[in-house]
A tleap script that builds the chain and sets N, CA, C and O, in Angstrom:
source leaprc.protein.ff14SB
mol = sequence {
  NMET ASN ASP ARG THR VAL SER ALA ARG LEU
  ASP LEU LEU HIE PHE LEU ALA ARG VAL GLN
  ARG ALA ASP LEU GLU ARG THR GLU ARG TRP
  ILE ARG GLU GLU GLU GLN ARG GLN ALA GLU
  ARG GLN ARG GLY LEU ASP ALA ARG PRO PRO
  GLU PRO ASP TRP LEU ILE GLU ARG GLY LEU
  ASP GLY HIE THR PRO ALA VAL TYR VAL HIE
  VAL GLY GLY CYS LEU MET ALA GLY LYS ARG
  SER VAL GLY VAL ALA ARG ASP GLN ALA ARG
  SER ALA LEU VAL GLU GLY VAL PRO ALA CYS
  PRO HIE CYS ARG PRO ASP THR GLU LEU GLY
  LEU LEU CGLU
}
set mol.1.N position { 77.375 75.623 85.179 }
set mol.1.CA position { 75.334 75.589 84.703 }
set mol.1.C position { 74.464 75.682 86.010 }
set mol.1.O position { 74.421 75.116 87.103 }
set mol.2.N position { 73.835 76.618 85.389 }
set mol.2.CA position { 72.470 77.449 86.068 }
set mol.2.C position { 71.408 76.373 86.427 }
set mol.2.O position { 71.627 75.184 86.657 }
set mol.3.N position { 70.330 76.958 86.431 }
set mol.3.CA position { 69.219 76.082 86.930 }
set mol.3.C position { 68.607 76.164 85.866 }
set mol.3.O position { 67.810 75.228 85.934 }
set mol.4.N position { 68.405 76.826 84.631 }
set mol.4.CA position { 67.602 76.402 83.688 }
set mol.4.C position { 68.488 75.127 82.932 }
set mol.4.O position { 67.919 74.086 82.604 }
set mol.5.N position { 69.792 75.331 82.728 }
set mol.5.CA position { 70.480 74.631 82.757 }
set mol.5.C position { 70.118 72.769 83.161 }
set mol.5.O position { 69.839 71.860 82.380 }
set mol.6.N position { 70.248 72.750 84.433 }
set mol.6.CA position { 69.992 71.698 85.134 }
set mol.6.C position { 68.325 71.376 84.895 }
set mol.6.O position { 68.078 70.174 84.799 }
set mol.7.N position { 67.058 72.376 84.780 }
set mol.7.CA position { 65.757 71.766 84.847 }
set mol.7.C position { 65.571 71.566 83.452 }
set mol.7.O position { 65.152 70.411 83.367 }
set mol.8.N position { 65.647 72.031 82.365 }
set mol.8.CA position { 65.936 71.474 80.927 }
set mol.8.C position { 66.733 69.676 80.593 }
set mol.8.O position { 66.506 68.884 79.679 }
set mol.9.N position { 67.553 69.595 81.616 }
set mol.9.CA position { 68.520 68.390 81.231 }
set mol.9.C position { 67.438 67.424 82.485 }
set mol.9.O position { 67.265 66.225 82.265 }
set mol.10.N position { 66.774 68.093 83.764 }
set mol.10.CA position { 66.160 67.125 84.186 }
set mol.10.C position { 64.681 66.850 82.934 }
set mol.10.O position { 64.405 65.813 82.330 }
set mol.11.N position { 64.073 68.004 82.895 }
set mol.11.CA position { 62.829 67.665 81.984 }
set mol.11.C position { 63.132 66.347 80.411 }
set mol.11.O position { 62.345 65.501 79.984 }
set mol.12.N position { 64.722 66.727 79.868 }
set mol.12.CA position { 65.128 65.706 79.550 }
set mol.12.C position { 65.419 63.874 79.561 }
set mol.12.O position { 65.577 63.000 78.708 }
set mol.13.N position { 65.378 63.945 80.900 }
set mol.13.CA position { 65.665 62.886 81.345 }
set mol.13.C position { 64.095 62.517 81.803 }
set mol.13.O position { 63.887 61.311 81.668 }
set mol.14.N position { 63.335 63.005 82.137 }
set mol.14.CA position { 61.944 62.733 82.307 }
set mol.14.C position { 61.407 62.312 81.166 }
set mol.14.O position { 60.739 61.278 81.189 }
set mol.15.N position { 61.599 63.056 79.904 }
set mol.15.CA position { 61.086 62.679 78.989 }
set mol.15.C position { 62.002 61.177 78.169 }
set mol.15.O position { 61.372 60.624 77.268 }
set mol.16.N position { 62.799 60.854 78.365 }
set mol.16.CA position { 64.245 59.483 78.353 }
set mol.16.C position { 63.282 58.743 78.764 }
set mol.16.O position { 63.216 57.887 77.881 }
set mol.17.N position { 62.169 58.413 79.832 }
set mol.17.CA position { 62.125 57.504 80.897 }
set mol.17.C position { 60.738 57.259 80.495 }
set mol.17.O position { 60.166 56.169 80.454 }
set mol.18.N position { 60.199 58.595 80.158 }
set mol.18.CA position { 58.486 57.983 79.694 }
set mol.18.C position { 58.786 57.079 78.051 }
set mol.18.O position { 58.142 56.066 77.783 }
set mol.19.N position { 59.520 57.481 77.388 }
set mol.19.CA position { 59.706 56.799 76.295 }
set mol.19.C position { 60.353 55.892 76.048 }
set mol.19.O position { 60.391 55.575 74.859 }
set mol.20.N position { 61.147 55.068 77.042 }
set mol.20.CA position { 62.176 53.810 77.476 }
set mol.20.C position { 60.794 52.749 78.223 }
set mol.20.O position { 60.471 51.564 78.143 }
set mol.21.N position { 60.261 54.012 78.965 }
set mol.21.CA position { 58.642 52.545 79.508 }
set mol.21.C position { 57.608 52.426 78.425 }
set mol.21.O position { 56.772 51.523 78.413 }
set mol.22.N position { 57.707 53.506 77.388 }
set mol.22.CA position { 56.630 53.112 76.341 }
set mol.22.C position { 57.284 52.018 75.250 }
set mol.22.O position { 56.748 51.363 74.356 }
set mol.23.N position { 58.881 52.116 75.777 }
set mol.23.CA position { 59.401 50.752 74.753 }
set mol.23.C position { 59.115 49.446 75.074 }
set mol.23.O position { 58.655 48.671 74.235 }
set mol.24.N position { 59.314 49.173 76.059 }
set mol.24.CA position { 59.090 48.348 77.049 }
set mol.24.C position { 58.030 47.730 77.361 }
set mol.24.O position { 58.186 46.594 77.809 }
set mol.25.N position { 56.800 48.201 77.244 }
set mol.25.CA position { 55.590 48.193 77.450 }
set mol.25.C position { 55.267 47.564 75.718 }
set mol.25.O position { 54.702 46.498 75.478 }
set mol.26.N position { 55.588 48.161 75.082 }
set mol.26.CA position { 55.384 47.662 73.150 }
set mol.26.C position { 55.958 46.131 73.551 }
set mol.26.O position { 55.393 45.037 73.533 }
set mol.27.N position { 57.191 46.489 73.884 }
set mol.27.CA position { 57.787 44.879 73.884 }
set mol.27.C position { 57.486 43.965 74.438 }
set mol.27.O position { 57.918 42.833 74.218 }
set mol.28.N position { 56.509 44.348 75.448 }
set mol.28.CA position { 56.221 43.155 76.500 }
set mol.28.C position { 54.814 42.469 75.944 }
set mol.28.O position { 54.352 41.352 76.178 }
set mol.29.N position { 54.448 43.244 75.355 }
set mol.29.CA position { 53.427 43.398 74.626 }
set mol.29.C position { 53.441 42.548 73.632 }
set mol.29.O position { 52.578 41.671 73.605 }
set mol.30.N position { 54.205 42.612 72.838 }
set mol.30.CA position { 54.971 41.377 71.828 }
set mol.30.C position { 55.270 40.381 72.033 }
set mol.30.O position { 54.958 39.273 71.596 }
set mol.31.N position { 56.210 40.907 73.058 }
set mol.31.CA position { 56.499 39.315 74.177 }
set mol.31.C position { 55.221 38.472 74.404 }
set mol.31.O position { 55.330 37.265 74.188 }
set mol.32.N position { 54.344 38.823 74.703 }
set mol.32.CA position { 53.177 38.219 75.267 }
set mol.32.C position { 52.654 37.484 74.465 }
set mol.32.O position { 52.519 36.267 74.588 }
set mol.33.N position { 52.034 38.695 72.848 }
set mol.33.CA position { 51.354 38.302 71.246 }
set mol.33.C position { 52.205 36.556 71.585 }
set mol.33.O position { 51.716 35.527 72.053 }
set mol.34.N position { 53.638 36.868 71.094 }
set mol.34.CA position { 54.811 35.839 70.595 }
set mol.34.C position { 54.009 34.357 71.698 }
set mol.34.O position { 53.678 33.172 71.652 }
set mol.35.N position { 54.030 34.813 72.034 }
set mol.35.CA position { 53.638 33.369 73.394 }
set mol.35.C position { 52.625 33.063 72.874 }
set mol.35.O position { 52.347 31.956 72.411 }
set mol.36.N position { 51.848 34.188 72.900 }
set mol.36.CA position { 49.998 33.628 72.865 }
set mol.36.C position { 50.057 32.330 71.058 }
set mol.36.O position { 49.752 31.143 70.940 }
set mol.37.N position { 50.584 33.345 70.027 }
set mol.37.CA position { 50.428 32.439 69.041 }
set mol.37.C position { 51.373 31.020 69.306 }
set mol.37.O position { 50.745 30.085 68.809 }
set mol.38.N position { 52.152 30.726 69.673 }
set mol.38.CA position { 53.349 29.429 70.258 }
set mol.38.C position { 52.310 28.939 71.128 }
set mol.38.O position { 52.018 27.896 70.543 }
set mol.39.N position { 51.617 28.992 72.055 }
set mol.39.CA position { 50.516 28.277 72.158 }
set mol.39.C position { 49.302 27.457 71.810 }
set mol.39.O position { 48.890 26.335 72.103 }
set mol.40.N position { 48.919 28.407 71.111 }
set mol.40.CA position { 47.751 28.387 70.260 }
set mol.40.C position { 48.691 27.685 69.187 }
set mol.40.O position { 47.953 26.785 68.785 }
set mol.41.N position { 49.773 27.578 68.552 }
set mol.41.CA position { 50.826 26.345 67.820 }
set mol.41.C position { 50.734 25.468 67.908 }
set mol.41.O position { 50.498 24.717 66.961 }
set mol.42.N position { 50.937 24.952 69.624 }
set mol.42.CA position { 51.153 23.735 70.195 }
set mol.42.C position { 50.073 23.188 70.595 }
set mol.42.O position { 50.116 21.974 70.795 }
set mol.43.N position { 48.814 23.906 70.825 }
set mol.43.CA position { 47.466 23.525 71.027 }
set mol.43.C position { 47.016 22.758 69.350 }
set mol.43.O position { 46.594 21.602 69.381 }
set mol.44.N position { 47.118 23.343 68.227 }
set mol.44.CA position { 46.689 22.904 67.455 }
set mol.44.C position { 47.566 21.223 66.710 }
set mol.44.O position { 47.234 20.196 66.117 }
set mol.45.N position { 48.707 21.831 67.212 }
set mol.45.CA position { 49.870 20.352 67.006 }
set mol.45.C position { 49.278 19.418 68.007 }
set mol.45.O position { 49.015 18.324 67.509 }
set mol.46.N position { 48.862 19.584 69.857 }
set mol.46.CA position { 48.873 18.347 70.635 }
set mol.46.C position { 47.039 17.850 70.214 }
set mol.46.O position { 46.503 16.772 70.472 }
set mol.47.N position { 46.466 18.983 69.555 }
set mol.47.CA position { 45.074 18.265 69.096 }
set mol.47.C position { 45.268 16.842 68.028 }
set mol.47.O position { 44.871 15.679 68.087 }
set mol.48.N position { 46.081 17.620 67.069 }
set mol.48.CA position { 46.168 16.107 65.809 }
set mol.48.C position { 46.260 15.026 65.715 }
set mol.48.O position { 47.254 14.482 66.197 }
set mol.49.N position { 45.434 14.393 65.169 }
set mol.49.CA position { 45.358 12.685 65.511 }
set mol.49.C position { 46.798 11.956 64.674 }
set mol.49.O position { 47.490 12.084 63.664 }
set mol.50.N position { 46.648 11.142 65.895 }
set mol.50.CA position { 47.736 10.327 65.035 }
set mol.50.C position { 48.000 10.102 63.900 }
set mol.50.O position { 47.153 10.122 63.006 }
set mol.51.N position { 49.698 9.747 63.658 }
set mol.51.CA position { 49.456 9.512 62.393 }
set mol.51.C position { 49.496 7.796 61.846 }
set mol.51.O position { 50.422 7.049 62.160 }
set mol.52.N position { 48.664 7.487 61.236 }
set mol.52.CA position { 48.749 6.369 60.783 }
set mol.52.C position { 49.795 5.431 60.649 }
set mol.52.O position { 50.744 5.917 60.035 }
set mol.53.N position { 49.998 4.023 61.073 }
set mol.53.CA position { 51.267 3.650 60.710 }
set mol.53.C position { 50.859 2.618 59.050 }
set mol.53.O position { 51.219 1.451 58.891 }
set mol.54.N position { 50.285 3.205 58.310 }
set mol.54.CA position { 50.402 2.497 57.461 }
set mol.54.C position { 49.201 3.211 56.657 }
set mol.54.O position { 48.080 3.508 57.071 }
set mol.55.N position { 49.836 3.417 55.242 }
set mol.55.CA position { 48.579 4.681 53.999 }
set mol.55.C position { 48.382 3.362 53.122 }
set mol.55.O position { 49.025 2.316 53.034 }
set mol.56.N position { 47.344 3.795 52.573 }
set mol.56.CA position { 47.426 2.921 51.041 }
set mol.56.C position { 46.975 4.156 49.917 }
set mol.56.O position { 45.816 4.566 49.979 }
set mol.57.N position { 47.879 4.718 48.930 }
set mol.57.CA position { 47.153 6.081 48.020 }
set mol.57.C position { 46.011 5.455 46.850 }
set mol.57.O position { 46.565 4.771 45.989 }
set mol.58.N position { 44.941 5.551 46.741 }
set mol.58.CA position { 44.203 5.682 45.569 }
set mol.58.C position { 45.021 6.629 44.718 }
set mol.58.O position { 45.841 7.541 44.819 }
set mol.59.N position { 44.100 5.647 43.487 }
set mol.59.CA position { 44.212 6.555 42.207 }
set mol.59.C position { 43.302 7.732 42.289 }
set mol.59.O position { 42.599 8.042 43.250 }
set mol.60.N position { 43.426 8.400 41.038 }
set mol.60.CA position { 43.333 9.808 41.156 }
set mol.60.C position { 41.674 10.153 40.663 }
set mol.60.O position { 41.313 11.329 40.601 }
set mol.61.N position { 40.793 9.112 40.352 }
set mol.61.CA position { 39.051 9.277 40.504 }
set mol.61.C position { 39.249 8.379 41.843 }
set mol.61.O position { 38.812 7.243 41.661 }
set mol.62.N position { 39.609 8.514 42.704 }
set mol.62.CA position { 39.059 7.493 43.824 }
set mol.62.C position { 38.463 5.885 43.284 }
set mol.62.O position { 38.023 5.009 44.029 }
set mol.63.N position { 38.526 5.853 42.599 }
set mol.63.CA position { 37.652 4.270 41.949 }
set mol.63.C position { 38.594 3.348 40.963 }
set mol.63.O position { 38.473 2.249 40.422 }
set mol.64.N position { 39.549 4.328 41.014 }
set mol.64.CA position { 40.805 3.485 39.959 }
set mol.64.C position { 41.492 2.131 41.167 }
set mol.64.O position { 41.123 2.156 42.341 }
set mol.65.N position { 42.583 0.931 40.616 }
set mol.65.CA position { 43.243 0.863 41.825 }
set mol.65.C position { 43.954 1.826 42.776 }
set mol.65.O position { 44.030 3.055 42.790 }
set mol.66.N position { 44.520 0.731 43.681 }
set mol.66.CA position { 45.441 1.649 44.681 }
set mol.66.C position { 46.509 1.663 43.820 }
set mol.66.O position { 46.524 0.781 42.962 }
set mol.67.N position { 47.804 2.811 43.861 }
set mol.67.CA position { 48.369 3.059 43.384 }
set mol.67.C position { 50.152 2.693 44.084 }
set mol.67.O position { 51.136 2.416 43.397 }
set mol.68.N position { 50.095 2.823 45.775 }
set mol.68.CA position { 51.163 2.379 46.195 }
set mol.68.C position { 50.169 1.800 47.514 }
set mol.68.O position { 48.966 1.571 47.387 }
set mol.69.N position { 50.862 1.641 48.655 }
set mol.69.CA position { 51.303 0.858 50.075 }
set mol.69.C position { 52.340 1.780 50.188 }
set mol.69.O position { 53.205 1.806 49.312 }
set mol.70.N position { 52.413 3.097 51.831 }
set mol.70.CA position { 53.536 3.408 52.115 }
set mol.70.C position { 53.279 3.258 53.770 }
set mol.70.O position { 52.231 3.420 54.396 }
set mol.71.N position { 54.285 2.980 54.132 }
set mol.71.CA position { 54.591 3.164 55.903 }
set mol.71.C position { 53.681 4.753 56.030 }
set mol.71.O position { 53.495 5.649 55.206 }
set mol.72.N position { 53.321 4.605 57.238 }
set mol.72.CA position { 52.994 5.775 57.948 }
set mol.72.C position { 54.082 7.032 57.631 }
set mol.72.O position { 55.266 6.717 57.511 }
set mol.73.N position { 53.679 8.501 57.490 }
set mol.73.CA position { 54.913 9.669 57.556 }
set mol.73.C position { 55.134 9.076 56.523 }
set mol.73.O position { 53.975 9.118 56.111 }
set mol.74.N position { 55.767 8.451 55.603 }
set mol.74.CA position { 56.318 8.263 54.151 }
set mol.74.C position { 56.216 9.568 52.968 }
set mol.74.O position { 55.232 9.582 52.229 }
set mol.75.N position { 57.195 10.561 52.847 }
set mol.75.CA position { 56.978 12.078 52.185 }
set mol.75.C position { 56.870 11.965 51.071 }
set mol.75.O position { 57.024 12.963 50.367 }
set mol.76.N position { 56.533 10.571 50.428 }
set mol.76.CA position { 56.272 9.916 48.394 }
set mol.76.C position { 54.831 9.908 48.772 }
set mol.76.O position { 54.032 10.187 47.878 }
set mol.77.N position { 54.342 9.610 50.053 }
set mol.77.CA position { 52.651 9.233 49.911 }
set mol.77.C position { 51.599 10.880 49.624 }
set mol.77.O position { 51.467 11.882 50.326 }
set mol.78.N position { 51.124 10.559 48.506 }
set mol.78.CA position { 50.175 11.180 47.896 }
set mol.78.C position { 49.365 12.156 48.717 }
set mol.78.O position { 49.784 12.257 49.870 }
set mol.79.N position { 48.405 12.837 48.450 }
set mol.79.CA position { 47.624 13.873 48.826 }
set mol.79.C position { 46.001 12.573 49.119 }
set mol.79.O position { 45.258 12.604 50.100 }
set mol.80.N position { 45.888 11.479 47.783 }
set mol.80.CA position { 45.263 10.730 47.619 }
set mol.80.C position { 45.258 9.683 48.934 }
set mol.80.O position { 44.287 8.928 48.977 }
set mol.81.N position { 46.214 9.571 49.971 }
set mol.81.CA position { 46.500 8.150 50.642 }
set mol.81.C position { 45.624 8.635 51.927 }
set mol.81.O position { 45.554 9.793 52.339 }
set mol.82.N position { 44.841 7.259 52.575 }
set mol.82.CA position { 44.288 7.303 53.447 }
set mol.82.C position { 44.961 6.154 53.919 }
set mol.82.O position { 45.366 5.124 53.379 }
set mol.83.N position { 44.973 6.564 54.976 }
set mol.83.CA position { 45.284 5.422 56.583 }
set mol.83.C position { 44.393 3.730 56.732 }
set mol.83.O position { 43.203 3.457 56.572 }
set mol.84.N position { 45.142 3.176 56.963 }
set mol.84.CA position { 44.755 1.911 57.158 }
set mol.84.C position { 45.382 1.021 58.311 }
set mol.84.O position { 46.300 1.622 58.870 }
set mol.85.N position { 45.146 -0.220 58.812 }
set mol.85.CA position { 45.167 -1.530 59.916 }
set mol.85.C position { 46.483 -1.930 58.681 }
set mol.85.O position { 46.666 -1.745 57.478 }
set mol.86.N position { 47.275 -2.640 59.950 }
set mol.86.CA position { 48.197 -3.251 59.424 }
set mol.86.C position { 47.975 -4.121 58.143 }
set mol.86.O position { 48.632 -4.120 57.102 }
set mol.87.N position { 46.560 -5.081 58.589 }
set mol.87.CA position { 45.916 -5.955 58.141 }
set mol.87.C position { 45.902 -5.964 56.644 }
set mol.87.O position { 46.336 -6.659 55.726 }
set mol.88.N position { 45.131 -4.758 56.841 }
set mol.88.CA position { 44.771 -4.012 55.328 }
set mol.88.C position { 45.589 -3.978 54.368 }
set mol.88.O position { 45.503 -4.596 53.306 }
set mol.89.N position { 47.206 -2.550 55.040 }
set mol.89.CA position { 48.031 -3.327 54.180 }
set mol.89.C position { 48.958 -3.842 53.631 }
set mol.89.O position { 49.612 -3.498 52.646 }
set mol.90.N position { 49.033 -4.920 54.467 }
set mol.90.CA position { 49.441 -6.181 54.117 }
set mol.90.C position { 48.706 -6.652 53.203 }
set mol.90.O position { 49.237 -6.377 52.127 }
set mol.91.N position { 47.402 -7.436 53.001 }
set mol.91.CA position { 46.845 -7.648 52.439 }
set mol.91.C position { 46.774 -6.938 50.885 }
set mol.91.O position { 46.800 -7.500 49.790 }
set mol.92.N position { 46.715 -6.075 51.080 }
set mol.92.CA position { 47.033 -4.647 49.615 }
set mol.92.C position { 47.962 -5.242 48.824 }
set mol.92.O position { 47.717 -5.590 47.669 }
set mol.93.N position { 49.348 -5.429 49.535 }
set mol.93.CA position { 50.730 -5.647 49.108 }
set mol.93.C position { 50.242 -7.653 48.781 }
set mol.93.O position { 50.444 -8.062 47.638 }
set mol.94.N position { 49.840 -8.343 49.502 }
set mol.94.CA position { 49.590 -9.307 48.363 }
set mol.94.C position { 48.610 -9.507 47.811 }
set mol.94.O position { 48.229 -10.670 47.679 }
set mol.95.N position { 47.966 -8.577 47.370 }
set mol.95.CA position { 46.591 -8.631 46.294 }
set mol.95.C position { 47.407 -7.728 45.497 }
set mol.95.O position { 46.692 -6.875 44.971 }
set mol.96.N position { 48.464 -7.618 45.254 }
set mol.96.CA position { 49.416 -6.594 44.195 }
set mol.96.C position { 49.453 -5.358 44.370 }
set mol.96.O position { 50.508 -5.042 43.820 }
set mol.97.N position { 49.156 -4.760 44.635 }
set mol.97.CA position { 49.208 -3.157 45.299 }
set mol.97.C position { 50.764 -3.001 45.304 }
set mol.97.O position { 51.404 -3.497 46.232 }
set mol.98.N position { 51.510 -2.197 44.100 }
set mol.98.CA position { 53.179 -1.963 44.447 }
set mol.98.C position { 53.142 -1.281 46.258 }
set mol.98.O position { 52.423 -0.592 46.983 }
set mol.99.N position { 54.819 -2.255 46.303 }
set mol.99.CA position { 54.897 -1.250 47.921 }
set mol.99.C position { 55.746 0.229 47.038 }
set mol.99.O position { 56.278 0.418 45.944 }
set mol.100.N position { 55.444 1.078 48.359 }
set mol.100.CA position { 56.361 2.145 48.054 }
set mol.100.C position { 58.304 1.999 47.796 }
set mol.100.O position { 59.251 1.933 48.580 }
set mol.101.N position { 58.201 1.999 46.576 }
set mol.101.CA position { 60.060 2.123 46.876 }
set mol.101.C position { 60.981 2.833 47.845 }
set mol.101.O position { 62.160 2.584 48.097 }
set mol.102.N position { 60.160 3.802 48.350 }
set mol.102.CA position { 60.970 4.994 49.094 }
set mol.102.C position { 60.696 4.234 50.866 }
set mol.102.O position { 61.436 3.668 51.671 }
set mol.103.N position { 59.513 4.547 50.847 }
set mol.103.CA position { 59.420 3.810 52.474 }
set mol.103.C position { 59.769 1.941 52.540 }
set mol.103.O position { 60.430 1.294 53.353 }
set mol.104.N position { 59.105 1.569 51.478 }
set mol.104.CA position { 59.706 -0.064 51.852 }
set mol.104.C position { 58.462 -0.350 52.687 }
set mol.104.O position { 58.899 0.421 53.541 }
set mol.105.N position { 57.468 -0.702 53.142 }
set mol.105.CA position { 56.438 -1.345 53.443 }
set mol.105.C position { 56.385 -2.714 53.597 }
set mol.105.O position { 55.941 -3.334 54.563 }
set mol.106.N position { 56.928 -3.199 52.450 }
set mol.106.CA position { 56.723 -4.526 52.325 }
set mol.106.C position { 58.132 -5.779 52.745 }
set mol.106.O position { 58.331 -6.993 52.695 }
set mol.107.N position { 58.847 -4.496 53.163 }
set mol.107.CA position { 59.613 -5.301 53.890 }
set mol.107.C position { 59.555 -4.864 55.787 }
set mol.107.O position { 60.081 -5.590 56.631 }
set mol.108.N position { 58.973 -3.845 56.051 }
set mol.108.CA position { 58.370 -2.876 57.417 }
set mol.108.C position { 57.390 -4.208 57.872 }
set mol.108.O position { 57.470 -4.681 59.005 }
set mol.109.N position { 56.479 -4.733 56.863 }
set mol.109.CA position { 55.232 -5.734 57.413 }
set mol.109.C position { 55.799 -7.294 57.117 }
set mol.109.O position { 54.986 -8.207 56.976 }
set mol.110.N position { 57.170 -7.522 57.038 }
set mol.110.CA position { 57.647 -8.547 56.634 }
set mol.110.C position { 57.747 -9.787 55.990 }
set mol.110.O position { 58.190 -10.898 56.282 }
set mol.111.N position { 56.876 -8.954 54.451 }
set mol.111.CA position { 56.481 -10.078 53.522 }
set mol.111.C position { 58.339 -9.848 52.486 }
set mol.111.O position { 58.386 -10.512 51.450 }
set mol.112.N position { 59.173 -9.296 52.696 }
set mol.112.CA position { 60.131 -9.107 52.164 }
set mol.112.C position { 60.970 -9.378 53.183 }
set mol.112.O position { 60.567 -9.102 54.313 }
set mol.113.N position { 62.731 -10.158 52.972 }
set mol.113.CA position { 63.133 -9.450 54.116 }
set mol.113.C position { 64.633 -9.084 53.386 }
set mol.113.O position { 65.470 -8.418 53.995 }
savepdb mol mol.pdb
quit
């Protein structure tokens, strides 16, 4: 090998090192950004109010009678559902508001065995 070949090879290795440093810096930046997104997502989840234990699903216009009583977290509860206390859910069932056939709040509240 002559001096020119050694110098060219050394130049290429220095170039490769610069490229790899830039790649590593970019990857580390992506990691920091993703960690920040995950931390923000977790802060949002932590800031959510607790899920209610009982829900009453209202009618379409809010003035019509309630549609269903649900156990909190029921996937069948509609967007018009509002959280209520245990005694309110129980009273609604006693007054004739239907129990959701999926989550069965009447059973959970001890109204049916």
